[in-house]
Structures are given as C-alpha cells and as structure tokens.
N, C-alpha and C positions, 0 to 999 in steps of 0.2 A: 504493500500500500504506500509506503514511503517512496519507493522507487517510482511508482505510477504518478504520485503527486509531483515529484521532481521533474519527471519527463513532461508533464503537462504545464509546468510553470513557465510563465512568460520570461521571468528572470530566474533561472535555476541557480541554486547555491553553487559556489565555486568548489566546495568540498563537503563531503558526507563522511563523518566519522561515526562508524557503527561499532558498538561494543561487541566484542567476541570473547574468547576465553582462552587462557593458557592450558585448560584441560583438553584442548584439541590435540595436544601432543601425547604420545604414548608414555605409559609408565616405564621408566628406565632408570638404571643406576650407572650404566657404563660410561655415558657421555652426556653432555648438555645438549639441549635442543635450541637452535636458533631458527630463524625463518628459512634458512637454506638447507636444513638437515632433513626436511620431510616430516611427516606426521606419524606414520606407523612404524618406522624403522626403530629397532633396538628394544622392542617390547619384551619384558621378561616372560619366561614360559609358564610361571606359576600364577599369572594374573587371572582373576575370574573373567571369563569371556564376556560377561554382561557389562563389564567396564567399557568395552568397545562402544557401547551405545552412546555414551556421552560424547565420544569422539565423532561418531556418525552424525549426531545432532549438530555439533559445532561445525562440521564440514558442510552439512546441508545449509546451515545458517549463512556461512560465508559464500557458498555457491550462489545462493539467492541474491546476496548483495552484489557480487561481481558480475552476475548475468543480467542485472537490471539495466534497462535501456536508458542510461543517463549519460550521453556522450560529452556533455559540457560540464560534468561534475566529477571532480576527482574523488575517488573512494578509498577509504582506509579502514581495514578491519583491526580493531584494537584487541590483540590477544593479551588480555590483562590477567596478571596474577593477583593475589589477595592485596587489596589496597589497605594499608595500615594507617589508621588515624585514631585519636583518643576519644572519638565521639561515642556517646552511649548507644549500645546495641550494635556497634560496628564489630569488625573482625577482631581488632585488638582488644576491645572491651570484653568480648566473649572469651578470648584466649587468656586474658589476665585473670579471669575469675577461677581458672583451673588450679593454679598454684595455691590460692588462698583456701581451696578445698582439699589440698594435699594431692591433687590429681595432675600436677604439672610435669610429670615425668614423661619419658619417651612413650610414643604411641606405637604399639606393636613392637616390631624389631628396632624401630628408631633409625633404620638404615635409609629409608626413603627420603627424597629431597623435598624441601619446601621452597617455593618461589613466592616472592612478595615484592611490594613496592611501597615506599613511603608516600603519603598523600601529596607532599610538596613536590616530589619528583614526578608524580602522576600529572599534576596540574602543569608543571613546566613542560613535560613531554607533550601534552595536549596543545599547549601554545606553540611549540615547535612544529607540530604536525599541521596546525592551522596555517602557519606562515610559510612552510616549505612546499612550494608547488611541485618539487621534484620527487616527493615521497608519496607513494600510493601503494595499494595492496596490503598484505598483512604486516603488522608491526607488533613486536613483543613489547609490552609494557610490564617490565619486571626489572628488579635490581640485578646488577651483574654478579651478585654474590649469593646464589642459592646455596643452602646448606642442609645437612641431614636433620631429620626431625629431632633426634636426640640432642644435637648441638643447639638447634633452634630453641628447644624448650629450656635447656640449661641457661642459655643467654637471657631468655625472657625472665626466668626465675631470678637471676642475678640483678637484672634491671629493676625488678619489683621488690628486691631485698627479701626474697623468699626462697631459701635454699633447700628446704626439705620437700620432697615430692615423691609420690608413689607412681611407678611405671604403670601404664595401662596395657595389659596384654590384649591380643587380638580378640579373644573370646569375650572379654568384658566390653570392648568396643562394639562387637557385633550385637551383644545384648542391649547395650545402650541405644544403638542405631535402630534396633527393632522396636524398642519402647517409644522412641521419638519419631518413628515412621520415616527414617532417612536411611542412609547407607554408609558403610565404612569407607567407601571410595573417597569421601570428602576428607578423611583423616589419613588414609593409608596409601593413596596413589602417589607415586613419586613424580613430582613435577619439577624437573631440572631444566629450567628455562632461562636463557640469557638473552639480553636485548641486542642482538647483532646489528640490526639496522639503525637503532638509536645511536649506538657507539660509533658506527661507521659514519654517521651524519655529524659527529662532533659533539653530541649531547654529553653534558657533564652532570653526573648524579651528585646531588648534595648529600645523599645518604646511600652510598654504594654498598655498605656492609651492615649486617643485622645488629651487631653490638652498639654502634653509634645510633642507629635508628631506634632500637629498643630503649635505650637510656633517654633519648629525647621524648619519645612517646610516653614512657612511664612517668617522666617528670610532668608533662602536661596533663596526663590522666590524673595524677595525684592532686594537682592544683585545681582541677575541675571538681574533685570530690570534696574539697574543703568548703 
C-alpha cells in the first residue's frame, strides 16, 4: 500500500526507509554477517527448522519493498538489531530487570551472539541514510561489536552494579516462552551482524562497543528512576 501511494504521488518522496530486521540472517557462530555475506549461509545444523520462518518472512518483506514500482524513490531496507535506549518498556528496560531478579546470567549455552545498536547511533545512521543519495538496498543497523550472550549479560550486570546472577538453561527458557506465548528464538538465535555498508560509507559509531554503551544507558536509566 505504501508503494502504491508513492507510485501515484505527484511528488514522490526522494527516499523510502523501510524497517527490516537483523533476524533475516541465519543463526551462526562461525563468522559475522554483513550485507555481502548472504542470508542463509553458515547456519548451524542443530537449529530448529521452524526458525527459518522468521527469515522467510523478512525476505518476503524486503522483496515486496524492492519490487514496488517507485522508480523516482530511493529505497533502503533497515536491517536493524535491538535498539538500546533507557526508555520504559524498551529492550534495555526489559533486559535490566533480569539481573535484579537474579536471572541475568547466560541464556542457554551463552555461546550465541547478540547484535545491538545504541539509540544515538541509530538516529545518526538514519540521518546519514537520508542524506546519502548513493546508499540504497539493505543496510545493517547494528554496532560493529556483536558479542556472545554470556559476555553481553556479564557486561550488563557490571553496568547495573549487579554481579550475582543465575544462568538460564534452555529448558527453563522454553518453559518461560511457553507460558508467555512466545518462542526461545528471541533469546537463543545467534545474531552476529556487522554494519558493513555503514562502515564503508565512513559512518563513525559513538558507541561501537557494548561496555561503553551499557554504562551510558545504565546511568540514564538510573537517573530516570529517581
């Protein structure tokens, strides 16, 4: 419907930024994914096959975007990782609640990778994509520093000044997902995504690594709670 509206517009917009997802990439440990590595390569053999459904949905979503007849409008698919901000009910707010309940340990094996982006870098990247007429197609919006879930959780606990935490084995996560009507893919899929095209464009991340981002976010989160 958006594509049809743009096609009929007397003055079509010069750029269409469409949210996509970093979940479009396969679950993998061996190497990071950038926009040039492909989507399905490197998938681990023990992954539940139904996890492929989210990849199929993301691919169909992007295909619909890029096949829309909008010849005068540049199109960008934002393959976005978790956007971290201290706002209430956001991803960081949800994650920070786990250590306070003693549940901030590694999820499952803790080997799977977590991709993320600080809100300030997300906004700066959007501004870049609006301005750069030479950038179109899929663009990864993720920090250049994905890290394993075990390290991610440990850094978060340190930033929150909460060192004691209980690991969450896979069976507990499956039980919790069943009770919540969701799936463990959200917690256990390895998303090892790097922003190849942003880095090639000269974009500079203000928060390229999780320790600095976590400390800044935790500080603002605490100030909002006062």
